[in-house]
C-alpha positions in Angstrom: 111.6 108.4 212.7 108.9 107.5 210.2 105.3 107.0 210.8 103.8 103.5 211.9 101.7 101.3 209.5 98.4 101.9 209.4 96.2 101.0 212.5 92.9 101.1 210.6 89.5 99.6 212.5 89.7 96.8 210.3 93.1 96.1 210.9 92.4 96.3 214.6 89.5 94.1 214.7 91.4 91.5 213.0 94.1 91.2 215.1 91.8 91.1 218.0 89.9 88.5 216.7 92.9 86.5 216.0 94.2 86.9 219.7 91.0 85.8 220.9 90.9 82.7 218.8 94.8 81.9 219.3 96.4 79.3 221.5 98.8 81.0 224.1 101.7 80.0 221.6 99.8 81.4 218.7 98.9 84.6 220.8 102.4 85.3 221.6 103.9 84.9 218.0 101.2 87.3 216.8 101.9 89.9 219.3 105.8 89.6 218.6 104.9 89.9 214.9 102.9 92.8 215.7 105.1 94.7 218.1 107.9 93.9 215.5 106.3 95.8 212.6 104.8 98.4 214.5 108.2 99.3 216.3 110.1 98.7 213.2 108.2 101.1 211.3 108.8 103.6 214.2 112.5 103.1 214.3 113.0 102.8 210.6 114.6 99.5 211.0 114.1 95.5 211.3 114.1 94.4 214.5 114.5 90.7 215.5 112.5 89.2 218.1 115.2 89.9 220.8 116.3 93.4 219.3 116.2 95.9 222.1 114.1 99.0 221.6 116.3 101.4 223.6 119.3 100.1 221.6 117.5 100.8 218.4 116.8 104.3 219.1 113.5 104.4 220.5 112.7 107.5 222.6 110.1 108.2 225.1 108.1 110.1 222.2 108.3 106.7 219.9 107.7 104.5 223.1 104.4 106.6 223.7 103.3 106.2 220.1 104.4 102.5 220.1 101.8 102.0 223.0 99.2 103.9 221.5 99.4 102.0 218.1 99.5 98.7 220.3 96.5 99.7 222.3 94.6 100.5 219.1 95.5 97.0 217.4 94.9 94.8 220.3 92.1 96.5 222.4 94.5 96.3 225.4 95.4 99.1 227.9 99.3 99.0 227.7 101.2 101.2 229.9 104.4 103.2 228.4 106.4 101.6 231.3 105.6 98.2 229.8 107.9 98.8 227.0 110.9 100.0 229.2 110.2 97.0 231.3 109.9 94.5 228.3 112.5 96.1 226.0 112.2 93.4 223.2 109.3 92.3 220.9 109.4 89.1 222.3 109.6 89.9 226.0 106.9 92.5 225.5 104.8 90.0 223.3 105.1 87.5 226.3 104.0 90.1 228.9 101.2 91.0 226.8 99.9 87.7 226.2 100.2 87.0 230.1 97.9 89.9 230.4 95.2 88.8 228.0 95.4 85.3 229.5 94.8 86.8 232.9 92.0 89.0 231.3 90.2 86.1 229.5 90.2 83.9 232.7 
């Protein structure tokens, strides 16, 4: 396992602004890309949109780190169980996109 990309305050603010201004489709793409980057760095692999986290070596510690990093970057509360229930970048992004839509409506 390697360290994740820098999750600086500037990166987090930029992603939060992009998410707020995006259409639902753009939001899901941004989330998918962010999740792929974060998970790929943790797993030291390149994940496809439909790459399964667990099949690529994600364990409970890495899932916790992924959830923490995504919370910092998106400003969303992300339970670790969401990563298990939505085990690919695309599925997790879809779930988070729906959560963002519900939170802003």
